[in-house]
MIGUTOR-700663 format. One line per 4 residues: number of its first residue (from 0); for each residue z, y, x of C-alpha. Coordinates in nm, 4 decimals. Layout:
N
NUM	Z Y X ~ ...;
//
This chain:
431
0	0.5159 -2.2887 2.1893 ~ 0.7583 -2.4552 1.9482 ~ 1.0841 -2.3101 1.8162 ~ 1.2605 -2.5881 2.0040;
4	1.1486 -2.4203 2.3271 ~ 1.3516 -2.1054 2.2494 ~ 1.6917 -2.2653 2.3218 ~ 1.8343 -2.1782 1.9832;
8	2.1782 -2.3094 1.8915 ~ 2.1834 -2.6140 1.6641 ~ 2.2934 -2.4403 1.3399 ~ 2.0045 -2.1926 1.3619;
12	1.7525 -2.4542 1.4751 ~ 1.8445 -2.6712 1.1776 ~ 1.8180 -2.3813 0.9318 ~ 1.4763 -2.2640 1.0442;
16	1.3485 -2.6207 1.0497 ~ 1.4486 -2.6458 0.6843 ~ 1.2484 -2.3271 0.6233 ~ 0.9411 -2.5084 0.7541;
20	0.9167 -2.3065 1.0765 ~ 0.7632 -2.4951 1.3674 ~ 0.5733 -2.2499 1.5868 ~ 0.6931 -1.8925 1.6425;
24	0.4535 -1.6061 1.5755 ~ 0.3543 -1.3898 1.8761 ~ 0.6199 -1.1250 1.8004 ~ 0.8865 -1.3962 1.7623;
28	0.7840 -1.5758 2.0795 ~ 0.7948 -1.2561 2.2830 ~ 1.1077 -1.1011 2.1330 ~ 1.3635 -1.3760 2.0725;
32	1.4326 -1.4683 2.4392 ~ 1.4748 -1.1052 2.5515 ~ 1.6910 -1.0078 2.2538 ~ 1.9106 -1.3145 2.3068;
36	1.9535 -1.1956 2.6668 ~ 2.0804 -0.8583 2.5428 ~ 1.7759 -0.6431 2.6166 ~ 1.6815 -0.3404 2.4093;
40	1.3515 -0.4040 2.2345 ~ 1.0587 -0.1917 2.1128 ~ 0.8229 -0.3855 1.8876 ~ 0.5036 -0.2490 1.7378;
44	0.4024 -0.5034 1.4781 ~ 0.2369 -0.4703 1.1414 ~ 0.3416 -0.6286 0.8167 ~ 0.3167 -1.0080 0.7946;
48	0.3692 -1.0807 1.1645 ~ 0.7164 -1.2316 1.1218 ~ 0.9183 -0.9489 1.2733 ~ 1.2195 -1.0009 1.0463;
52	1.2801 -1.3417 1.2025 ~ 1.2041 -1.1865 1.5417 ~ 1.5262 -0.9842 1.5261 ~ 1.7345 -1.1756 1.2704;
56	1.7385 -1.5064 1.4587 ~ 1.8562 -1.3668 1.7955 ~ 2.1125 -1.1423 1.6221 ~ 2.2648 -1.4475 1.4556;
60	2.2664 -1.6327 1.7862 ~ 2.4278 -1.3466 1.9790 ~ 2.6974 -1.2753 1.7205 ~ 2.7856 -1.6437 1.6942;
64	2.8819 -1.6540 2.0626 ~ 3.2024 -1.4584 2.0054 ~ 3.4203 -1.4905 1.6995 ~ 3.5200 -1.1515 1.5570;
68	3.8894 -1.0639 1.5706 ~ 3.8756 -0.8369 1.2642 ~ 3.6575 -0.7367 0.9683 ~ 3.4435 -0.4810 1.1522;
72	3.0681 -0.4541 1.1099 ~ 2.9076 -0.5864 1.4284 ~ 2.5343 -0.5551 1.3530 ~ 2.3586 -0.2860 1.1486;
76	2.0005 -0.3190 1.0256 ~ 1.8638 0.0080 0.8861 ~ 1.5515 -0.0102 0.6725 ~ 1.3769 0.2402 0.4393;
80	1.3503 0.0639 0.1021 ~ 1.5750 -0.1382 -0.1215 ~ 1.3170 -0.4141 -0.1600 ~ 1.2822 -0.4586 0.2139;
84	1.6587 -0.4485 0.2639 ~ 1.7045 -0.7254 0.0074 ~ 1.4278 -0.9314 0.1698 ~ 1.5855 -0.9016 0.5159;
88	1.9270 -1.0036 0.3880 ~ 1.7727 -1.3056 0.2131 ~ 1.6155 -1.4123 0.5416 ~ 1.9436 -1.3695 0.7292;
92	2.1118 -1.5837 0.4652 ~ 1.8495 -1.8571 0.5153 ~ 1.8567 -1.8540 0.8968 ~ 2.2355 -1.8307 0.9163;
96	2.3288 -2.0744 0.6396 ~ 2.5158 -2.3009 0.8849 ~ 2.6993 -2.0179 1.0605 ~ 3.0320 -1.8614 0.9542;
100	2.8909 -1.5084 0.9848 ~ 2.9150 -1.2821 0.6798 ~ 2.6281 -1.0576 0.5753 ~ 2.5704 -0.7957 0.3074;
104	2.2963 -0.5655 0.1829 ~ 2.3719 -0.2173 0.0445 ~ 2.1348 0.0310 -0.1189 ~ 2.1378 0.3176 -0.3628;
108	2.0319 0.3285 -0.7251 ~ 2.3146 0.0965 -0.8394 ~ 2.6905 0.1360 -0.8832 ~ 2.8742 0.0982 -0.5553;
112	3.1684 -0.1077 -0.6828 ~ 3.0534 -0.4589 -0.5908 ~ 2.9137 -0.3407 -0.2575 ~ 3.2383 -0.1636 -0.1728;
116	3.4452 -0.4729 -0.2622 ~ 3.2336 -0.6926 -0.0352 ~ 3.2603 -0.4431 0.2507 ~ 3.6383 -0.4368 0.2323;
120	3.6479 -0.8163 0.2661 ~ 3.4701 -0.7906 0.6000 ~ 3.1049 -0.8111 0.7043 ~ 2.9470 -0.9127 1.0353;
124	2.5876 -0.8094 0.9592 ~ 2.5072 -0.5146 0.7335 ~ 2.1572 -0.4394 0.6029 ~ 2.1379 -0.0887 0.4594;
128	1.9169 0.1925 0.3395 ~ 2.0020 0.5332 0.4907 ~ 2.1279 0.7123 0.1796 ~ 2.3818 0.4552 0.0635;
132	2.4996 0.3942 0.4209 ~ 2.5747 0.7631 0.4748 ~ 2.7480 0.7809 0.1353 ~ 2.9845 0.4995 0.2336;
136	3.0453 0.6540 0.5738 ~ 3.1325 0.9888 0.4120 ~ 3.3796 0.8102 0.1823 ~ 3.5470 0.6395 0.4761;
140	3.4474 0.2936 0.3532 ~ 3.2236 0.2153 0.6531 ~ 3.2812 0.2730 1.0237 ~ 3.0114 0.2153 1.2830;
144	3.2356 0.2349 1.5902 ~ 3.2277 -0.1422 1.6484 ~ 2.8531 -0.1938 1.6156 ~ 2.7210 -0.4262 1.8867;
148	2.3584 -0.4472 1.7712 ~ 2.1572 -0.1786 1.5900 ~ 1.8163 -0.2465 1.4363 ~ 1.5853 0.0288 1.3134;
152	1.3145 -0.1412 1.1083 ~ 0.9956 0.0137 0.9663 ~ 1.0530 0.3337 1.1631 ~ 0.7153 0.4806 1.0669;
156	0.7946 0.4378 0.6983 ~ 1.1256 0.6143 0.7590 ~ 0.9199 0.9099 0.8780 ~ 0.6848 0.8928 0.5789;
160	0.9775 0.8901 0.3355 ~ 1.1599 1.1785 0.5015 ~ 1.4499 0.9703 0.6344 ~ 1.4226 1.0620 1.0016;
164	1.7063 1.3185 0.9849 ~ 1.9299 1.0645 0.8101 ~ 1.8468 0.8101 1.0794 ~ 1.9438 1.0569 1.3500;
168	2.2767 1.1209 1.1739 ~ 2.3460 0.7466 1.1720 ~ 2.2540 0.7105 1.5397 ~ 2.5062 0.9791 1.6371;
172	2.7821 0.7673 1.4832 ~ 2.6956 0.4536 1.6814 ~ 2.8781 0.3571 2.0021 ~ 2.6929 0.4361 2.3240;
176	2.7275 0.0776 2.4446 ~ 2.5150 -0.1276 2.2094 ~ 2.1932 -0.3241 2.1928 ~ 1.9149 -0.1425 2.0068;
180	1.6088 -0.3033 1.8498 ~ 1.3316 -0.0744 1.7269 ~ 1.0407 -0.1926 1.5114 ~ 0.7483 0.0042 1.3710;
184	0.4030 -0.0848 1.2417 ~ 0.2569 0.2326 1.3927 ~ 0.3804 0.4619 1.6667 ~ 0.3132 0.8293 1.5851;
188	0.4430 1.0824 1.8376 ~ 0.7630 1.1649 1.6467 ~ 0.8530 0.7969 1.6195 ~ 0.7781 0.7445 1.9884;
192	1.0130 1.0323 2.0758 ~ 1.2846 0.8811 1.8589 ~ 1.2401 0.5433 2.0278 ~ 1.2588 0.7001 2.3733;
196	1.5827 0.8766 2.2807 ~ 1.7745 0.5674 2.1661 ~ 1.6399 0.2790 2.3744 ~ 1.7651 0.1845 2.7195;
200	1.4965 0.0301 2.9412 ~ 1.3502 -0.1667 2.6507 ~ 1.1148 -0.4610 2.6527 ~ 0.7979 -0.3302 2.4872;
204	0.5752 -0.5582 2.2826 ~ 0.2746 -0.4736 2.0690 ~ 0.1128 -0.7479 1.8651 ~ -0.1677 -0.7456 1.6114;
208	-0.2588 -0.3764 1.6366 ~ -0.2677 -0.1840 1.3122 ~ -0.6460 -0.1546 1.3341 ~ -0.6962 -0.5298 1.2982;
212	-0.6942 -0.7516 0.9914 ~ -0.6215 -1.1228 0.9811 ~ -0.9294 -1.3411 1.0168 ~ -0.8015 -1.5602 0.7341;
216	-0.8431 -1.2786 0.4791 ~ -1.1726 -1.2654 0.2896 ~ -1.2425 -0.8958 0.2338 ~ -1.4818 -0.7529 -0.0235;
220	-1.5758 -0.4203 -0.1817 ~ -1.6682 -0.3770 -0.5470 ~ -1.8739 -0.0628 -0.6118 ~ -1.7764 0.0632 -0.9568;
224	-1.7641 0.3878 -1.1505 ~ -1.4125 0.5288 -1.1711 ~ -1.3989 0.5108 -1.5497 ~ -1.4817 0.1394 -1.5364;
228	-1.2150 0.0292 -1.2867 ~ -0.9648 -0.0840 -1.5500 ~ -1.2325 -0.2836 -1.7298 ~ -1.3458 -0.4381 -1.4020;
232	-0.9918 -0.5413 -1.3109 ~ -0.9447 -0.6974 -1.6529 ~ -1.2783 -0.8780 -1.6186 ~ -1.2066 -1.0404 -1.2830;
236	-0.8541 -1.1399 -1.3862 ~ -0.9898 -1.3133 -1.6952 ~ -1.3041 -1.4632 -1.5456 ~ -1.2827 -1.4907 -1.1665;
240	-0.9189 -1.5237 -1.0575 ~ -0.6603 -1.7637 -1.1965 ~ -0.3901 -1.6967 -0.9344 ~ -0.1221 -1.4327 -0.9058;
244	-0.2488 -1.0926 -0.7914 ~ -0.0826 -0.7955 -0.6237 ~ -0.2571 -0.4720 -0.7258 ~ -0.2085 -0.1529 -0.5252;
248	-0.2125 0.1845 -0.6974 ~ -0.2090 0.5184 -0.5189 ~ 0.0336 0.6777 -0.7657 ~ 0.3313 0.5796 -0.9826;
252	0.1549 0.7079 -1.2946 ~ -0.1526 0.5064 -1.2040 ~ 0.0552 0.1903 -1.1584 ~ 0.2018 0.2264 -1.5085;
256	-0.1413 0.2934 -1.6573 ~ -0.2880 -0.0197 -1.4970 ~ 0.0057 -0.2298 -1.6160 ~ -0.0314 -0.1055 -1.9751;
260	-0.4040 -0.1822 -1.9769 ~ -0.3554 -0.5376 -1.8505 ~ -0.0659 -0.6007 -2.0880 ~ -0.2861 -0.4887 -2.3780;
264	-0.5344 -0.7533 -2.2657 ~ -0.2661 -1.0258 -2.2772 ~ -0.2318 -1.0479 -1.8982 ~ 0.1349 -1.0682 -1.7952;
268	0.1869 -0.7633 -1.5748 ~ 0.4697 -0.5474 -1.4428 ~ 0.4674 -0.2283 -1.2354 ~ 0.6990 -0.1514 -0.9453;
272	0.7486 0.1954 -0.7982 ~ 1.0116 0.4528 -0.7061 ~ 1.0674 0.5786 -1.0619 ~ 1.1817 0.2364 -1.1791;
276	1.5510 0.1492 -1.1701 ~ 1.6705 -0.0858 -0.8999 ~ 1.7336 -0.3628 -1.1521 ~ 1.3891 -0.3195 -1.3059;
280	1.2219 -0.3315 -0.9655 ~ 1.4126 -0.6384 -0.8545 ~ 1.3532 -0.8187 -1.1834 ~ 0.9807 -0.7431 -1.1632;
284	0.9692 -0.8734 -0.8071 ~ 1.1606 -1.1900 -0.8978 ~ 0.9347 -1.2525 -1.1975 ~ 0.6272 -1.2166 -0.9764;
288	0.7635 -1.4492 -0.7091 ~ 0.8556 -1.7135 -0.9649 ~ 0.5168 -1.6926 -1.1379 ~ 0.6599 -1.5649 -1.4660;
292	0.4570 -1.2469 -1.4170 ~ 0.1003 -1.3023 -1.3033 ~ 0.0142 -0.9496 -1.1882 ~ 0.2358 -0.7020 -1.0043;
296	0.1115 -0.3433 -0.9720 ~ 0.2796 -0.1565 -0.6870 ~ 0.2679 0.1680 -0.4964 ~ 0.2629 0.1422 -0.1169;
300	0.6265 0.2346 -0.0573 ~ 0.7580 0.0032 -0.3295 ~ 0.5493 -0.2826 -0.1895 ~ 0.7418 -0.2845 0.1387;
304	0.9627 -0.5895 0.1151 ~ 0.7246 -0.7953 -0.0960 ~ 0.7035 -1.1118 0.1104 ~ 0.5240 -1.3986 -0.0645;
308	0.3813 -1.6599 0.1702 ~ 0.1325 -1.8088 -0.0771 ~ -0.0048 -1.4881 -0.2299 ~ -0.3828 -1.5360 -0.2412;
312	-0.5107 -1.2073 -0.3829 ~ -0.4599 -0.8373 -0.3193 ~ -0.6584 -0.5769 -0.5131 ~ -0.6875 -0.2172 -0.3955;
316	-0.7434 -0.0332 -0.7238 ~ -0.8268 0.2675 -0.5089 ~ -0.8264 0.3102 -0.1322 ~ -0.5522 0.5101 0.0361;
320	-0.6285 0.8351 0.2145 ~ -0.4503 0.6814 0.5166 ~ -0.6778 0.4150 0.6637 ~ -0.3934 0.2195 0.8266;
324	-0.2470 0.1617 0.4804 ~ -0.5401 -0.0682 0.4039 ~ -0.4316 -0.3028 0.6825 ~ -0.0718 -0.3061 0.5584;
328	-0.1804 -0.3693 0.2009 ~ -0.4057 -0.6655 0.2656 ~ -0.1498 -0.8028 0.5107 ~ 0.0465 -0.9145 0.2038;
332	-0.1989 -1.2025 0.1754 ~ -0.3365 -1.4459 0.4333 ~ 0.0071 -1.5004 0.5878 ~ 0.1092 -1.7735 0.8302;
336	-0.2501 -1.8866 0.8737 ~ -0.3137 -1.9304 0.5006 ~ -0.6349 -1.8049 0.3434 ~ -0.6171 -1.4801 0.1484;
340	-0.8482 -1.2488 -0.0406 ~ -0.8681 -0.8704 -0.0529 ~ -1.0730 -0.6881 -0.3165 ~ -1.1222 -0.3103 -0.3004;
344	-1.2600 -0.1044 -0.5890 ~ -1.4672 0.1857 -0.4580 ~ -1.6043 0.4734 -0.6638 ~ -1.7662 0.7979 -0.5505;
348	-1.4334 0.9542 -0.4593 ~ -1.3366 0.6535 -0.2460 ~ -1.6466 0.6624 -0.0245 ~ -1.4949 0.8726 0.2522;
352	-1.1834 0.6538 0.2585 ~ -1.4026 0.3435 0.2764 ~ -1.5966 0.4882 0.5679 ~ -1.2743 0.5702 0.7556;
356	-1.1253 0.2300 0.6801 ~ -1.4310 0.0453 0.8088 ~ -1.4254 0.2589 1.1220 ~ -1.0605 0.1704 1.1798;
360	-1.0991 -0.2056 1.1379 ~ -1.4305 -0.2139 1.3213 ~ -1.6337 -0.3909 1.0553 ~ -1.8381 -0.3351 0.7421;
364	-1.6626 -0.4864 0.4440 ~ -1.9064 -0.7047 0.2449 ~ -2.0100 -0.5720 -0.0959 ~ -1.9729 -0.8024 -0.3954;
368	-2.2496 -0.7381 -0.6512 ~ -2.1801 -1.0264 -0.8839 ~ -1.9848 -0.8429 -1.1510 ~ -2.0956 -0.6594 -1.4675;
372	-1.9876 -0.3136 -1.3504 ~ -2.1714 -0.3054 -1.0160 ~ -2.3670 0.0078 -0.9273 ~ -2.6133 0.0203 -0.6399;
376	-2.5892 0.3913 -0.5859 ~ -2.2619 0.5853 -0.5803 ~ -2.2757 0.9630 -0.6046 ~ -1.9677 1.1613 -0.5080;
380	-1.8425 1.3815 -0.7885 ~ -1.9072 1.7510 -0.7335 ~ -1.6089 1.9805 -0.7095 ~ -1.5952 2.3563 -0.7391;
384	-1.4278 2.5921 -0.4965 ~ -1.0972 2.5613 -0.6834 ~ -1.0956 2.1850 -0.6237 ~ -1.1467 2.1229 -0.9952;
388	-1.3902 1.8629 -1.1245 ~ -1.7229 1.9895 -1.2511 ~ -1.8068 1.9562 -1.6212 ~ -2.0664 1.6889 -1.5598;
392	-2.0758 1.3807 -1.3419 ~ -2.4076 1.2532 -1.2063 ~ -2.5124 0.9204 -1.3506 ~ -2.5668 0.6188 -1.1305;
396	-2.9097 0.4745 -1.0827 ~ -3.0230 0.1121 -1.0570 ~ -2.7031 0.0036 -1.2269 ~ -2.6723 -0.3576 -1.3360;
400	-2.3856 -0.2673 -1.5677 ~ -2.4560 -0.3479 -1.9333 ~ -2.5412 -0.0395 -2.1371 ~ -2.3009 -0.1434 -2.4106;
404	-2.0049 -0.1909 -2.1785 ~ -1.8103 0.0774 -2.3608 ~ -1.7765 0.3160 -2.0660 ~ -1.6609 0.6683 -2.1386;
408	-1.8781 0.9755 -2.1257 ~ -1.9075 1.1287 -1.7820 ~ -1.6741 1.4108 -1.7015 ~ -1.4022 1.3134 -1.9499;
412	-1.1555 1.2018 -1.6842 ~ -1.0349 1.4481 -1.4162 ~ -1.1008 1.3538 -1.0583 ~ -0.8109 1.2702 -0.8311;
416	-0.7519 1.2697 -0.4582 ~ -0.8558 1.5065 -0.1853 ~ -1.2255 1.4269 -0.1506 ~ -1.4007 1.7133 0.0218;
420	-1.7290 1.8401 -0.1150 ~ -2.0085 1.7159 0.1102 ~ -2.2692 1.9572 0.2366 ~ -2.5446 1.7373 0.0965;
424	-2.5315 1.7384 -0.2832 ~ -2.6883 1.3948 -0.2909 ~ -2.4282 1.2409 -0.0614 ~ -2.4555 0.8697 -0.1214;
428	-2.3669 0.5393 0.0296 ~ -2.6624 0.3090 -0.0165 ~ -2.6704 -0.0494 0.0707;
//
């Protein structure tokens, strides 16, 4: 199917053609016609499937049919993070560049003055994060009584971030007669209940299940001792990879530590996470997109909204305890049919997460041995009954790592994560 087959109005067709869009993705192909026809929609689609265009394009088309008689907000798109909100508004701006519709993004963490001024001038489409939206509603600056279309995006992340109660407060303020579009990468029971409570006979579409990874992504595992991960990352960035790289860290502190290490090695790097100011986060993201910064280190929540079509490399500095997160992370590369690469560092404490991840995606991830920190035999660190690391850490055997690599003495760095002590003391993953 071609976008020309979707009967889009000329201004939108021209705009998306200029964006280089020719063939709709599966979620776009299956959602746009039904949303244009006014149906409620439930879409289960993971990151990188093109779901922003799947709801933004038909919203623009529907709102353009009738000219507004006042300055009321007609469409509300609610999303969990500032980065994602900004990304959605940028896409709406691109798709609707030839339409007279006004759009705005609002989020917390910045002064409200400029946002408030824009709202008072009138907005057709509002993209918002829950906190700032409710603040403006409480101040009487925003009314939702004229909303025609409501979009709840990244519903599962709303749950993860504790926004579900805020979302329910917003829903109570919406008019009963409206079109509702609901998107989520996963569908846990609480999210399914929420969807059932707000959707009216929706069209249901599930594409690219969360357990699958794009065939265009080359996945690999690097077995490495935990204390050598920073040195390994520095090594591959200096010797193996010349492109921009998105590095995922499990924690905010870890992201900053990685960034400092790479900066000390003269590799342009910035970190992005929830403790950074909005301006700092947006500047870091812009620098990464423009190529000014070569490496961006991000936590999972902060990474929502990072949408770079030509990103070739993602590095998992450590694997997440949630297996589905692996799919979301590597989905930042290999987009729109392009080739991408995912590299995952695995130490003894990551073994259980690796096993669960491979079970989820239904494949064994190939192991890359061609690096100076490879170890053939990983031994999980022992932990005492108080979940504290033991004083000593077993040494690896058959290691090809140089003896003068400068690694630290075992046991000097506390273990992290929730790795459970295996019954077998010699729990290993051997190749």
